[in-house]
N, C-alpha and C positions, 0 to 999 in steps of 0.2 A: 392506413388500416384503421377502421373504426372499431368501436366497442363490440358491435354485433359480430364482426368478422372474428375478433378475438374469442368471443364466446363460442362461435361455431367451431373454431379450431380446437379450443379446449374440449368441447363436447366430442369432436371426432377422436381426439387423443384418448379421452376417457373411454369411449366406446371400443377403441382398438385394444386397449389393455384390459378391459373388462370381459371381452369375448373369450370363448373357449378356444384353446390353441390345439390344432391337430398334431398328432405325433410327428408328422412330416415337418410341419412348421417349427415344432419344438426342437427337433433334431437339427434343422437348419440353423435355428437360433443358437443352439449349443455349439455347432461347428463354427459359426461366425464368431462367437465369443471366444472359443479356443484359439482361433486364428488371430484375433485382436490381442489376446493375452500373450500369445507367442511373440508377436511383433513387438509389443511393448516390452516384454521381458528381455528379448534380444537387444533392443535399443538400450535399455538400462544396463545390461551386462556389458555391451560395447563401451558405453560411457564410463562404467566402472573400470574396465580394463584399460581404457585410455588414460584415466586418472592414475591408475597404478603404474602404468608405464612412464608417465610423466614424473611421478614421485620417485621411481627407481632411477630415472635419468638424473634427477636433481640430487639424489643421494650419492650417485656415482661421482657427480661433479664435486660435491662436498667432500667425499672421501679422497678424491684426487687432490683437491686443494689442501686438505689436511695433511696428506702424505708429502706434498711439496713443501708445506710450511715446516713439518717435522724434520724433513731432510735438511732444509735450510738452517733450522735451529741446531740440528746435530752437527752440520758442517761448521757453523759459527762457533759452537762449543769446542769442537776438535781444534779449530784454528787457535782459539783462545788458549787452550791447554798447551798446545805446541809452543805458542809464544811465551807462556809462563815458564815452560821447561827451558826455553832458550835463554831466558834471562838469568 
């Protein structure tokens, strides 16, 4: 693509955006924008929900590990106290 082609393309783009837009075209543009916004918003919300679900799963794992560790410590402490009583 040479410099002349680039200038022609730029002129075409400038002319397109400088012209008067009919109400029908304006409405179509708004509808297209609303559709794109909805798709992007839904994609962001799905990603956010997936991240939250992953975080919830991780927190459940941490809570489970903490519960197991606490139960093990409690069991060890109880055994230790029983052994102290037996002595």
